[in-house]
C-alpha positions in Angstrom: -26.3 44.3 40.5 -23.5 46.5 41.8 -20.9 45.4 44.4 -18.2 47.0 46.4 -14.6 45.9 46.1 -11.8 47.1 48.4 -8.1 46.8 48.7 -7.2 44.8 51.8 -3.5 45.3 51.5 -0.8 43.1 49.8 -2.8 43.4 46.6 -5.7 41.3 48.0 -9.3 42.2 47.4 -12.4 41.9 49.6 -16.0 42.0 48.3 -19.1 43.5 49.8 -22.5 42.5 48.3 -25.2 44.9 49.7 -28.6 43.5 50.6 -31.1 44.2 47.8 -33.0 46.7 49.9 -29.8 48.8 50.2 -28.9 48.7 46.5 -29.8 52.3 46.0 -27.6 53.3 48.9 -24.5 51.5 47.9 -22.1 54.4 48.5 -23.4 54.7 52.1 -22.9 51.0 52.6 -19.3 51.3 51.3 -18.6 54.2 53.7 -20.0 52.2 56.6 -18.6 48.7 55.8 -15.3 49.3 54.2 -12.5 49.7 56.8 -11.3 53.3 57.2 -8.4 54.2 55.0 -9.0 51.3 52.5 -9.4 52.1 48.8 -12.7 51.0 47.4 -14.8 51.2 44.3 -18.3 50.2 43.1 -18.4 47.9 40.1 -21.0 45.9 38.3 -21.0 42.2 39.5 -20.7 41.1 35.8 -17.2 42.7 35.8 -15.9 40.4 38.6 -13.4 37.7 37.6 -14.6 34.1 37.9 -15.5 33.3 41.5 -13.4 30.1 41.5 -10.3 32.4 41.1 -11.2 34.6 44.0 -8.2 33.7 46.1 -6.1 35.1 43.3 -7.9 38.4 42.7 -5.6 41.4 42.9 -6.4 45.1 43.3 -5.6 47.5 40.4 -5.6 51.3 40.9 -8.2 51.6 38.1 -10.2 49.3 35.8 -11.0 45.7 36.4 -9.4 43.5 39.0 -6.5 41.4 37.9 -6.2 37.6 38.5 -2.8 36.0 39.3 -2.1 32.9 37.2 -2.4 29.5 38.9 
């Protein structure tokens, strides 16, 4: 499954998980649901860091998201 991650500012990250019936239209979902002017990318959900660290996810300009240490 693919998901949309976008940069909220201050390095923080938001996640959009499209409904299954829109999986083949993920770019259209991103263009509609990501706030204008925010950087975003589509990644495989398996690439996401552990969910329990979500409050520490940080945006990177390319590649995987980073996670701040506790």
